[in-house]
PAVOSE-895703 format. One record per residue: residue number from 1; residue in three letters; x, y negated, z negated of N, C-alpha, C in turn. Coordinates in Angstrom, 1 decimal. Last residue first. Example, Ala and Ser with C-alpha at 12.3 -4.5 7.8 and 13.67 -1.06 7.14 Angstrom:
BEGIN
- 2|ser|12.8|2.2|-7.1|13.7|1.1|-7.1|12.9|0.0|-7.9
- 1|ala|13.2|5.7|-7.8|12.3|4.5|-7.8|13.2|3.3|-7.8
! end
This chain:
BEGIN
- 258|unk|7.8|-19.1|-1.2|8.7|-18.5|-0.2|10.0|-19.3|-0.1
- 257|unk|6.9|-18.8|-4.7|7.0|-19.6|-3.5|8.1|-19.0|-2.5
- 256|unk|5.0|-16.0|-5.8|6.2|-16.8|-5.9|6.4|-17.6|-4.6
- 255|unk|1.5|-15.9|-6.9|2.7|-15.5|-6.1|3.8|-16.5|-6.2
- 254|unk|-0.1|-15.2|-9.8|0.4|-16.3|-9.0|1.6|-15.9|-8.2
- 253|unk|-2.4|-12.5|-9.7|-1.2|-13.2|-10.2|-0.9|-14.3|-9.3
- 252|unk|-5.6|-11.6|-10.5|-4.8|-12.2|-9.5|-3.7|-12.8|-10.2
- 251|unk|-7.8|-9.0|-10.7|-6.8|-9.6|-11.5|-5.7|-10.2|-10.6
- 250|unk|-11.2|-8.5|-9.9|-9.9|-8.8|-9.5|-9.0|-9.4|-10.6
- 249|unk|-13.5|-5.9|-10.0|-12.9|-7.0|-10.8|-11.5|-7.2|-10.3
- 248|unk|-15.5|-5.4|-7.1|-14.5|-5.0|-8.0|-13.9|-6.1|-8.8
- 247|unk|-17.6|-6.6|-5.7|-17.5|-5.1|-5.8|-16.6|-4.6|-6.8
- 246|unk|-17.4|-9.3|-5.4|-18.7|-8.8|-5.5|-18.7|-7.3|-5.9
- 245|unk|-14.7|-9.7|-5.0|-15.2|-10.0|-6.3|-16.7|-9.5|-6.5
- 244|unk|-14.5|-9.4|-2.2|-14.0|-8.4|-3.1|-14.6|-8.5|-4.5
- 243|unk|-15.4|-11.9|-1.4|-16.1|-10.7|-1.0|-15.7|-9.6|-1.9
- 242|unk|-13.4|-13.6|-2.4|-14.8|-13.8|-2.9|-15.6|-12.5|-2.5
- 241|unk|-11.2|-12.7|-0.9|-11.2|-12.6|-2.4|-12.6|-12.7|-2.9
- 240|unk|-12.0|-13.5|1.7|-11.7|-12.1|1.3|-11.8|-11.8|-0.1
- 239|unk|-12.2|-16.3|1.4|-13.4|-15.5|1.8|-13.2|-14.1|1.5
- 238|unk|-9.5|-17.0|0.8|-10.6|-17.1|-0.3|-11.8|-16.3|0.1
- 237|unk|-6.9|-14.6|1.5|-7.9|-15.7|2.0|-9.0|-15.8|1.0
- 236|unk|-4.3|-14.0|-0.9|-5.4|-13.5|-0.1|-6.3|-14.7|0.3
- 235|unk|-2.3|-14.7|-2.5|-2.1|-15.0|-1.1|-3.2|-14.6|-0.2
- 234|unk|-2.3|-14.1|-5.2|-3.2|-15.2|-4.8|-3.0|-15.5|-3.3
- 233|unk|-2.3|-10.5|-5.7|-1.7|-11.9|-5.8|-2.6|-12.9|-5.1
- 232|unk|-3.7|-7.9|-7.8|-3.2|-8.4|-6.5|-2.6|-9.8|-6.8
- 231|unk|-5.4|-5.2|-8.9|-4.4|-6.2|-9.3|-3.7|-6.6|-8.0
- 230|unk|-8.6|-4.3|-9.4|-7.6|-4.5|-8.3|-6.7|-5.6|-8.7
- 229|unk|-10.3|-2.1|-11.5|-9.6|-3.3|-11.3|-8.7|-3.2|-10.0
- 228|unk|-12.0|0.2|-11.1|-12.3|-0.8|-12.2|-11.6|-2.1|-12.0
- 227|unk|-13.6|1.6|-8.4|-12.4|1.1|-8.9|-12.7|0.1|-9.9
- 226|unk|-16.0|2.1|-7.3|-15.4|3.2|-8.1|-14.1|2.8|-8.6
- 225|unk|-16.6|0.0|-5.7|-17.4|0.1|-6.9|-16.9|1.2|-7.8
- 224|unk|-15.0|0.3|-3.4|-14.5|-0.6|-4.5|-15.3|-0.4|-5.8
- 223|unk|-14.9|3.7|-2.5|-15.5|2.4|-2.4|-15.0|1.6|-3.6
- 222|unk|-12.1|5.7|-1.3|-13.3|5.5|-2.2|-13.8|4.1|-1.9
- 221|unk|-10.5|5.9|0.9|-10.6|7.0|0.0|-11.6|6.9|-1.1
- 220|unk|-10.6|5.4|4.1|-11.1|4.7|3.0|-11.4|5.8|1.9
- 219|unk|-8.1|5.9|6.4|-9.1|6.6|5.5|-9.4|5.7|4.3
- 218|unk|-6.4|4.2|8.1|-7.3|5.3|8.6|-8.4|5.7|7.7
- 217|unk|-6.2|0.6|7.7|-5.6|1.9|7.7|-6.7|3.0|8.0
- 216|unk|-5.3|-2.9|8.3|-6.2|-1.8|7.9|-5.5|-0.4|8.1
- 215|unk|-4.5|-6.2|6.9|-4.3|-5.0|7.9|-5.3|-4.0|7.4
- 214|unk|-5.0|-8.1|5.0|-4.9|-8.5|6.4|-4.5|-7.4|7.4
- 213|unk|-4.8|-7.0|2.5|-6.1|-7.6|3.0|-6.1|-8.0|4.4
- 212|unk|-2.2|-6.5|2.1|-3.0|-5.4|2.4|-4.4|-5.8|2.9
- 211|unk|-1.1|-8.9|1.2|-0.9|-8.5|2.6|-1.8|-7.4|3.1
- 210|unk|-1.5|-9.0|-1.5|-2.5|-9.6|-0.6|-2.3|-9.3|0.8
- 209|unk|-0.7|-5.8|-2.9|-0.4|-7.2|-2.7|-1.4|-7.7|-1.6
- 208|unk|-2.1|-3.6|-5.3|-1.9|-3.9|-3.9|-1.8|-5.4|-3.6
- 207|unk|-3.2|-1.2|-7.3|-2.2|-2.2|-7.3|-1.9|-2.4|-5.8
- 206|unk|-6.2|-0.2|-9.0|-5.5|-0.3|-7.7|-4.4|-1.5|-7.7
- 205|unk|-7.2|1.9|-11.5|-6.6|0.6|-11.2|-5.8|0.6|-9.9
- 204|unk|-9.6|3.4|-13.3|-8.9|3.5|-12.0|-8.5|2.0|-11.7
- 203|unk|-10.1|5.1|-16.3|-9.9|3.8|-15.7|-9.1|4.0|-14.4
- 202|unk|-10.3|7.8|-16.9|-11.3|6.8|-17.5|-11.3|5.5|-16.9
- 201|unk|-10.1|10.2|-14.2|-9.5|9.1|-15.0|-10.6|8.3|-15.6
- 200|unk|-10.9|12.0|-12.2|-10.4|12.5|-13.5|-9.7|11.4|-14.4
- 199|unk|-11.7|10.6|-10.0|-12.7|11.5|-10.7|-12.3|11.9|-12.0
- 198|unk|-9.3|9.6|-9.3|-10.4|8.7|-9.6|-11.4|9.5|-10.4
- 197|unk|-7.9|11.9|-8.6|-7.5|11.2|-9.8|-8.5|10.1|-10.2
- 196|unk|-9.2|12.7|-6.2|-9.2|13.6|-7.4|-8.8|12.8|-8.7
- 195|unk|-8.6|10.5|-4.6|-10.0|10.8|-4.9|-10.1|11.7|-6.1
- 194|unk|-5.8|10.8|-4.2|-6.3|9.7|-4.9|-7.8|9.9|-5.3
- 193|unk|-5.8|13.3|-2.9|-5.1|13.2|-4.2|-5.7|12.0|-4.9
- 192|unk|-7.2|12.6|-0.6|-7.7|13.6|-1.4|-7.1|13.5|-2.8
- 191|unk|-5.3|10.8|0.7|-6.6|10.4|0.2|-7.3|11.3|-0.8
- 190|unk|-3.3|12.6|1.5|-3.0|11.6|0.5|-4.3|11.1|-0.2
- 189|unk|-4.8|13.9|3.5|-4.2|14.7|2.4|-3.9|13.8|1.2
- 188|unk|-5.6|12.0|5.3|-6.6|12.6|4.5|-6.0|13.4|3.3
- 187|unk|-3.7|8.9|5.6|-4.0|10.3|6.0|-4.9|10.9|4.9
- 186|unk|-3.4|6.3|4.7|-3.1|6.6|6.1|-3.5|8.0|6.5
- 185|unk|-5.9|4.9|2.7|-4.7|5.7|2.8|-4.6|5.9|4.3
- 184|unk|-7.6|2.1|0.8|-7.4|3.1|2.0|-6.1|3.9|1.8
- 183|unk|-10.4|0.7|-1.0|-8.9|1.0|-0.8|-8.7|2.1|0.2
- 182|unk|-13.4|-0.4|0.6|-12.6|0.2|-0.4|-11.2|0.3|-0.1
- 181|unk|-14.5|-1.0|3.0|-15.4|-1.2|1.8|-14.7|-0.7|0.5
- 180|unk|-12.6|-2.5|5.6|-13.1|-1.3|4.9|-13.9|-1.8|3.6
- 179|unk|-11.6|-4.7|6.9|-12.7|-4.1|7.5|-13.1|-2.7|6.9
- 178|unk|-8.4|-4.1|5.2|-9.3|-5.0|6.0|-10.3|-4.2|6.8
- 177|unk|-6.6|-2.7|3.7|-8.0|-2.4|3.5|-8.9|-3.4|4.3
- 176|unk|-3.5|-0.9|4.0|-4.4|-2.1|4.4|-5.8|-1.8|4.3
- 175|unk|-3.1|1.4|1.3|-2.7|0.8|2.5|-3.6|-0.3|2.9
- 174|unk|-2.7|1.4|-2.2|-3.5|1.3|-1.1|-2.8|0.9|0.1
- 173|unk|-2.2|3.3|-5.3|-1.8|2.4|-4.3|-2.9|2.3|-3.2
- 172|unk|-3.2|3.5|-8.8|-3.3|3.9|-7.4|-2.8|2.8|-6.4
- 171|unk|-3.2|4.7|-11.9|-2.6|3.6|-11.1|-2.5|4.0|-9.7
- 170|unk|-5.5|5.8|-14.1|-4.9|6.2|-12.8|-4.5|4.9|-12.1
- 169|unk|-5.7|6.4|-17.5|-5.7|5.4|-16.5|-4.9|6.0|-15.2
- 168|unk|-6.1|8.7|-19.0|-6.7|7.5|-19.4|-6.8|6.5|-18.3
- 167|unk|-6.9|11.9|-17.4|-5.9|10.8|-17.8|-6.7|9.5|-18.2
- 166|unk|-7.1|15.3|-17.2|-7.7|14.1|-17.4|-6.8|13.1|-17.9
- 165|unk|-6.7|18.1|-14.9|-6.2|17.2|-15.9|-7.1|16.0|-16.1
- 164|unk|-7.3|19.6|-12.7|-7.5|20.3|-14.0|-7.0|19.4|-15.2
- 163|unk|-6.7|18.3|-10.4|-8.2|18.5|-10.7|-8.4|19.1|-12.1
- 162|unk|-4.0|18.6|-10.1|-4.6|17.3|-10.7|-6.0|17.5|-11.1
- 161|unk|-3.7|21.2|-8.9|-3.1|20.8|-10.2|-3.8|19.6|-10.9
- 160|unk|-5.1|20.8|-6.5|-5.5|21.9|-7.5|-4.9|21.6|-8.9
- 159|unk|-3.8|18.7|-5.3|-5.1|18.4|-5.8|-5.6|19.6|-6.8
- 158|unk|-1.2|19.9|-4.8|-1.3|18.7|-5.6|-2.7|18.5|-6.2
- 157|unk|-1.8|22.2|-3.2|-1.0|22.4|-4.4|-1.2|21.1|-5.4
- 156|unk|-3.2|21.0|-1.0|-3.9|21.8|-2.0|-3.2|22.0|-3.3
- 155|unk|-1.6|17.7|-0.5|-2.2|19.0|-0.1|-2.8|19.8|-1.3
- 154|unk|1.5|16.3|-1.7|0.2|16.3|-1.2|-0.4|17.7|-1.0
- 153|unk|3.9|14.3|-3.2|3.4|15.7|-3.1|1.9|15.6|-2.8
- 152|unk|5.8|11.8|-1.5|4.6|12.1|-2.3|4.4|13.6|-2.1
- 151|unk|7.6|10.3|0.1|8.1|11.0|-1.1|7.0|11.4|-2.0
- 150|unk|6.8|9.3|2.5|6.3|8.6|1.3|6.9|9.2|0.0
- 149|unk|8.3|11.1|4.1|8.2|9.6|4.3|7.8|8.9|3.2
- 148|unk|8.0|13.7|3.3|9.3|13.1|3.2|9.4|11.6|3.7
- 147|unk|5.7|15.0|1.3|5.7|14.1|2.5|7.0|13.4|2.4
- 146|unk|5.7|18.3|0.1|6.4|17.0|0.1|6.3|16.3|1.4
- 145|unk|2.9|19.9|-1.1|3.8|19.8|0.0|4.4|18.4|0.0
- 144|unk|2.5|20.8|-4.6|2.1|20.3|-3.3|3.2|20.3|-2.3
- 143|unk|2.1|20.0|-8.1|2.7|20.7|-7.0|2.3|20.0|-5.7
- 142|unk|2.8|17.0|-10.1|1.9|17.9|-9.5|2.7|18.8|-8.5
- 141|unk|4.9|16.6|-13.0|4.7|16.5|-11.6|3.7|17.4|-11.0
- 140|unk|5.0|14.9|-16.0|4.5|16.1|-15.4|4.4|15.8|-13.8
- 139|unk|6.9|13.8|-18.8|6.6|13.6|-17.3|6.2|15.0|-16.8
- 138|unk|6.8|11.9|-21.7|6.6|13.3|-21.2|6.2|13.1|-19.7
- 137|unk|9.5|9.6|-22.4|8.1|9.9|-22.1|8.0|11.4|-21.6
- 136|unk|11.9|8.2|-22.4|11.4|8.9|-23.6|9.9|9.1|-23.5
- 135|unk|13.5|9.0|-19.3|12.9|8.1|-20.2|12.4|8.9|-21.4
- 134|unk|14.7|10.4|-17.2|15.5|10.3|-18.5|14.8|9.3|-19.5
- 133|unk|12.7|10.3|-15.3|13.2|11.6|-15.7|14.0|11.5|-17.0
- 132|unk|11.7|8.2|-13.9|11.2|8.4|-15.3|11.9|9.6|-15.9
- 131|unk|12.8|8.3|-11.3|13.0|7.2|-12.1|12.8|7.4|-13.6
- 130|unk|11.6|10.8|-10.6|13.1|10.7|-10.6|13.5|9.5|-11.5
- 129|unk|9.0|10.2|-10.5|9.4|11.2|-11.4|10.9|11.1|-11.6
- 128|unk|8.9|8.4|-8.4|8.6|7.9|-9.7|9.1|8.9|-10.8
- 127|unk|9.6|10.1|-6.2|10.5|8.9|-6.6|10.2|8.4|-8.1
- 126|unk|7.6|11.9|-6.1|8.9|12.3|-6.4|9.8|11.2|-6.8
- 125|unk|4.5|11.5|-7.2|5.5|10.8|-6.6|6.9|11.3|-7.0
- 124|unk|2.4|12.4|-8.6|2.7|13.2|-7.4|3.8|12.5|-6.6
- 123|unk|2.3|12.4|-12.3|2.6|11.8|-11.0|2.7|12.8|-9.9
- 122|unk|1.7|11.5|-15.5|1.4|12.5|-14.5|1.7|11.8|-13.1
- 121|unk|3.0|11.0|-18.6|2.9|10.4|-17.3|2.7|11.6|-16.3
- 120|unk|2.4|10.1|-21.8|2.4|11.3|-21.0|2.1|10.8|-19.6
- 119|unk|4.6|8.1|-23.9|3.5|8.3|-22.9|3.6|9.7|-22.3
- 118|unk|6.7|7.7|-25.5|5.6|8.3|-26.1|4.4|8.5|-25.2
- 117|unk|8.0|4.5|-24.5|8.2|5.8|-25.1|6.8|6.3|-25.6
- 116|unk|9.3|2.3|-21.9|8.3|2.7|-22.9|8.6|4.1|-23.4
- 115|unk|11.0|2.0|-19.8|11.4|1.3|-21.1|10.4|1.6|-22.2
- 114|unk|9.8|3.1|-17.7|11.0|3.7|-18.2|11.4|3.2|-19.6
- 113|unk|7.9|1.4|-16.8|7.5|2.5|-17.8|8.7|3.2|-18.3
- 112|unk|9.2|0.1|-14.8|8.9|-0.6|-16.1|8.5|0.4|-17.1
- 111|unk|9.2|2.1|-12.9|10.5|1.6|-13.4|10.3|0.8|-14.7
- 110|unk|6.5|2.4|-12.3|7.3|3.5|-12.9|8.6|3.0|-13.5
- 109|unk|6.0|-0.1|-11.0|5.4|0.2|-12.3|6.2|1.3|-13.1
- 108|unk|7.4|0.4|-8.6|7.8|-0.7|-9.5|7.3|-0.6|-10.9
- 107|unk|5.8|2.4|-7.7|7.1|2.7|-8.1|7.7|1.6|-9.0
- 106|unk|3.5|1.0|-7.1|3.4|1.9|-8.2|4.8|2.4|-8.7
- 105|unk|4.6|-0.3|-4.8|4.2|-1.0|-6.0|4.0|-0.2|-7.2
- 104|unk|5.2|2.0|-3.1|6.2|1.0|-3.5|5.9|0.2|-4.7
- 103|unk|4.0|5.3|-3.9|3.9|4.0|-3.3|4.9|3.1|-3.8
- 102|unk|1.9|7.7|-5.6|3.1|7.4|-4.8|2.9|6.0|-4.1
- 101|unk|0.5|7.0|-8.9|0.5|7.4|-7.5|1.8|7.1|-6.8
- 100|unk|0.5|8.1|-12.1|1.2|7.1|-11.2|1.2|7.7|-9.8
- 99|unk|-1.6|8.3|-14.8|-1.2|8.8|-13.5|-0.6|7.7|-12.7
- 98|unk|-1.3|8.7|-18.4|-1.6|8.0|-17.2|-1.1|8.7|-15.9
- 97|unk|-2.2|8.6|-21.6|-1.9|9.6|-20.5|-2.3|8.9|-19.3
- 96|unk|-0.7|6.7|-24.3|-1.6|6.9|-23.2|-1.2|8.1|-22.3
- 95|unk|0.9|5.9|-26.5|0.4|7.3|-26.4|-0.6|7.6|-25.3
- 94|unk|-0.1|2.5|-26.3|0.7|3.5|-26.9|0.1|4.9|-26.8
- 93|unk|-1.4|1.4|-23.1|-1.4|1.4|-24.5|-0.5|2.6|-25.0
- 92|unk|-1.4|-0.5|-20.2|-0.8|0.7|-20.8|-0.7|0.6|-22.3
- 91|unk|-2.1|-2.8|-19.2|-3.2|-1.8|-19.3|-2.7|-0.6|-20.2
- 90|unk|0.1|-4.2|-18.7|-0.7|-4.6|-19.9|-1.8|-3.7|-20.2
- 89|unk|1.2|-3.4|-16.3|1.7|-2.8|-17.6|0.9|-3.1|-18.8
- 88|unk|0.1|-5.0|-14.4|-0.5|-3.7|-14.7|0.0|-3.0|-15.9
- 87|unk|2.0|-7.1|-14.4|0.6|-7.3|-14.9|-0.1|-6.0|-15.2
- 86|unk|4.2|-5.7|-13.4|4.3|-6.3|-14.7|2.9|-6.6|-15.3
- 85|unk|3.2|-5.2|-10.8|3.5|-4.1|-11.7|3.5|-4.5|-13.2
- 84|unk|3.2|-7.8|-9.8|1.9|-7.1|-9.9|2.0|-5.9|-10.9
- 83|unk|5.9|-8.3|-9.9|5.0|-9.1|-10.7|3.7|-8.4|-10.8
- 82|unk|6.8|-6.4|-8.0|7.2|-6.3|-9.3|6.4|-7.1|-10.3
- 81|unk|5.6|-7.4|-5.7|5.2|-6.2|-6.2|5.5|-5.9|-7.6
- 80|unk|7.1|-9.9|-5.5|5.6|-9.9|-5.6|5.1|-8.6|-6.2
- 79|unk|9.7|-9.0|-5.2|9.3|-9.8|-6.4|7.8|-9.8|-6.6
- 78|unk|9.4|-7.6|-2.7|9.8|-6.9|-3.9|9.3|-7.7|-5.1
- 77|unk|8.5|-7.7|0.0|7.8|-8.4|-1.0|8.1|-7.8|-2.4
- 76|unk|10.2|-4.8|0.8|9.3|-5.7|1.3|8.6|-6.3|0.1
- 75|unk|11.7|-2.7|-0.2|12.4|-4.0|-0.1|11.5|-5.1|0.3
- 74|unk|10.1|-0.4|-0.1|10.6|-0.9|-1.5|11.2|-2.3|-1.4
- 73|unk|9.8|0.1|2.5|8.7|-0.6|1.9|9.1|-1.1|0.5
- 72|unk|12.1|1.6|2.9|11.9|0.3|3.6|10.9|-0.5|2.9
- 71|unk|11.8|3.8|1.3|12.9|3.0|1.1|12.8|1.6|1.8
- 70|unk|9.5|4.9|2.5|9.4|4.3|1.2|10.6|3.4|0.9
- 69|unk|8.8|4.2|6.0|9.5|4.9|4.9|9.5|4.2|3.6
- 68|unk|5.5|3.4|6.9|6.9|3.0|6.9|7.5|3.8|5.8
- 67|unk|3.2|5.2|8.7|3.6|4.9|7.3|5.1|4.6|7.4
- 66|unk|1.1|4.4|11.1|2.4|4.9|10.9|2.9|4.3|9.6
- 65|unk|-1.3|3.2|11.3|-1.3|4.6|11.5|0.1|5.2|11.3
- 64|unk|-2.9|0.6|10.6|-1.6|1.2|10.0|-1.6|2.7|10.1
- 63|unk|-4.2|-1.2|13.2|-4.4|0.0|12.5|-3.0|0.5|11.9
- 62|unk|-3.4|-3.6|14.1|-4.8|-3.4|14.0|-5.1|-2.1|13.2
- 61|unk|-0.8|-5.6|12.9|-1.2|-4.3|13.3|-2.7|-4.2|13.2
- 60|unk|-1.0|-9.1|13.8|-0.9|-8.1|12.8|-1.2|-6.7|13.4
- 59|unk|1.0|-11.9|15.0|0.0|-10.8|15.2|0.2|-9.8|14.0
- 58|unk|1.4|-15.5|15.2|1.9|-14.1|15.4|0.8|-13.1|15.5
- 57|unk|0.3|-17.9|14.8|1.7|-17.9|14.8|2.3|-16.5|15.0
- 56|unk|-2.5|-16.6|13.4|-1.9|-17.9|13.7|-0.3|-17.6|13.7
- 55|unk|-3.0|-13.4|15.1|-3.1|-14.3|14.0|-2.4|-15.6|14.3
- 54|unk|-4.5|-10.7|16.7|-3.8|-11.9|16.8|-4.1|-12.7|15.6
- 53|unk|-4.2|-7.4|16.0|-5.1|-8.5|15.7|-4.3|-9.7|15.7
- 52|unk|-3.8|-4.7|18.5|-3.4|-5.6|17.5|-4.5|-6.6|17.1
- 51|unk|-5.4|-3.1|20.2|-4.2|-2.6|19.7|-3.7|-3.4|18.5
- 50|unk|-7.7|-4.0|21.6|-7.8|-3.4|20.3|-6.6|-2.9|19.6
- 49|unk|-7.5|-5.4|23.9|-7.7|-4.0|24.1|-7.7|-3.2|22.7
- 48|unk|-7.2|-8.0|22.8|-8.4|-7.7|23.6|-8.6|-6.2|23.7
- 47|unk|-4.6|-7.9|21.8|-5.8|-8.1|20.9|-7.1|-7.7|21.6
- 46|unk|-3.2|-7.7|24.1|-3.1|-6.6|23.1|-4.3|-6.7|22.2
- 45|unk|-3.7|-10.3|25.2|-4.1|-9.0|26.0|-4.1|-7.8|25.0
- 44|unk|-2.7|-11.9|23.3|-4.1|-12.0|23.6|-4.6|-10.8|24.3
- 43|unk|0.0|-11.2|23.4|-0.7|-10.9|22.2|-2.3|-11.0|22.4
- 42|unk|0.7|-12.1|26.0|0.8|-10.7|25.7|-0.1|-10.4|24.5
- 41|unk|0.3|-14.9|25.5|-0.5|-14.2|26.5|-0.5|-12.7|26.3
- 40|unk|2.4|-15.3|23.6|0.9|-15.5|23.3|0.0|-14.8|24.2
- 39|unk|4.6|-14.7|25.4|4.3|-13.8|24.2|2.8|-14.0|23.8
- 38|unk|4.4|-16.9|27.0|4.3|-15.6|27.6|3.9|-14.6|26.5
- 37|unk|4.9|-19.0|25.1|3.6|-18.9|25.9|3.4|-17.5|26.5
- 36|unk|7.5|-18.6|24.4|6.5|-18.3|23.4|5.1|-18.2|24.1
- 35|unk|9.3|-17.0|27.2|8.7|-18.2|26.5|7.7|-17.7|25.4
- 34|unk|11.8|-14.4|26.6|10.7|-15.1|27.4|10.2|-16.3|26.6
- 33|unk|13.6|-12.6|25.3|14.1|-13.6|26.2|13.0|-14.1|27.1
- 32|unk|12.8|-10.9|23.4|12.5|-10.4|24.8|12.9|-11.4|25.8
- 31|unk|13.6|-12.2|21.1|14.0|-10.9|21.3|13.9|-10.5|22.7
- 30|unk|12.2|-14.7|21.4|13.7|-14.6|21.4|14.2|-13.3|21.7
- 29|unk|9.6|-13.8|21.1|10.0|-14.5|22.4|11.5|-14.5|22.5
- 28|unk|9.7|-12.8|18.5|9.5|-11.9|19.6|9.9|-12.5|20.9
- 27|unk|10.0|-15.2|17.0|11.0|-14.2|16.9|10.9|-13.1|18.1
- 26|unk|7.7|-16.6|17.8|9.0|-17.1|18.1|10.1|-16.1|18.1
- 25|unk|5.6|-15.0|16.7|5.7|-15.3|18.1|7.1|-15.7|18.5
- 24|unk|6.1|-12.4|14.4|6.0|-13.9|14.6|6.4|-14.1|16.1
- 23|unk|4.2|-9.5|13.4|5.3|-10.1|14.0|5.1|-11.6|14.1
- 22|unk|3.5|-6.6|11.3|3.2|-7.9|11.8|4.5|-8.4|12.6
- 21|unk|4.1|-3.9|11.0|2.9|-4.4|10.4|2.5|-5.8|10.9
- 20|unk|6.1|-2.5|12.2|6.5|-3.4|11.2|5.2|-4.1|10.5
- 19|unk|4.9|-0.7|14.0|6.0|-0.2|13.1|6.2|-1.2|11.9
- 18|unk|3.1|-2.3|15.3|2.6|-1.1|14.6|3.6|-0.6|13.6
- 17|unk|4.8|-4.2|16.5|3.7|-4.6|15.5|3.2|-3.4|14.7
- 16|unk|6.4|-2.6|18.1|7.0|-3.5|17.1|5.9|-3.8|16.0
- 15|unk|4.5|-1.6|19.9|5.3|-0.7|19.0|5.9|-1.4|17.8
- 14|unk|3.7|-3.9|21.1|2.7|-3.1|20.4|3.4|-2.2|19.4
- 13|unk|6.1|-4.6|22.5|5.6|-5.5|21.5|4.6|-4.7|20.6
- 12|unk|6.3|-2.4|24.3|7.4|-2.6|23.2|6.9|-3.5|22.2
- 11|unk|4.1|-3.0|25.8|4.2|-1.7|25.1|5.2|-1.8|24.0
- 10|unk|4.8|-5.5|26.9|3.6|-5.4|26.0|3.6|-4.1|25.3
- 9|unk|7.1|-4.7|28.4|7.2|-5.6|27.4|6.1|-5.5|26.4
- 8|unk|5.8|-3.1|30.3|6.9|-2.5|29.5|7.0|-3.4|28.2
- 7|unk|4.1|-4.9|31.7|3.6|-3.7|31.0|4.6|-3.1|30.0
- 6|unk|6.0|-6.8|32.8|4.9|-7.2|31.8|4.5|-5.9|31.0
- 5|unk|9.4|-5.7|32.8|8.2|-6.0|33.4|7.1|-6.1|32.4
- 4|unk|12.0|-7.4|30.9|11.2|-6.2|31.2|10.0|-6.6|32.1
- 3|unk|15.3|-8.5|30.7|13.9|-8.9|30.9|13.2|-7.6|31.4
- 2|unk|17.6|-7.2|28.4|17.2|-7.4|29.8|15.7|-7.7|29.8
- 1|unk|18.6|-8.7|25.4|17.9|-7.7|26.0|17.5|-8.0|27.4
! end
């Protein structure tokens, strides 16, 4: 890549971080053909103006305002998400009525539920419904407008349908929840769906890997006190886990070595 002037390079770095969620100093220095010290100075500047959060060896997005396509997120930390989904499976009892939210970790759960039978599964996730379509379970999809990035049905059509049902368990996703007092979403329409299902479930369970504790998003769709369990992994900083334990019951799985 040809060398860029400082302002152009910093803009490009900011776009990379927002799009990917995080970056490593060495990788970015190589990409832009500059020294690691130059990149560190760029990150200090971007952190100072609030675009990113500098971390050891790299940087994180300050605000997850761009939702990565589901097919991309499905490949991120797959083993970890699958392990979280396996743990969540223990909540599912025979003949349960459950809600599956849209998202990459909840999609892992949907794939495991394919092997179950006799469940009634409600979802606003086009991907989850597709996975479960030939299972021995009863599948209901909400109405609503399709978000072609998340493959979720959202808006009035979704919330109007979901407000009229009751479920035993709602399995919910979350965008980054750093500096929030509860799980989050990147937009209000998706947040409304999640709020509706919390109100209409006996048990609300959030599935989120520890990376979500190191980034943030736009909308806090509820407070942790309204969530019964957060199923996550042991990659979270001790101080963050201890703070969460004050508000929600954590179920922590052992992460796989890198």
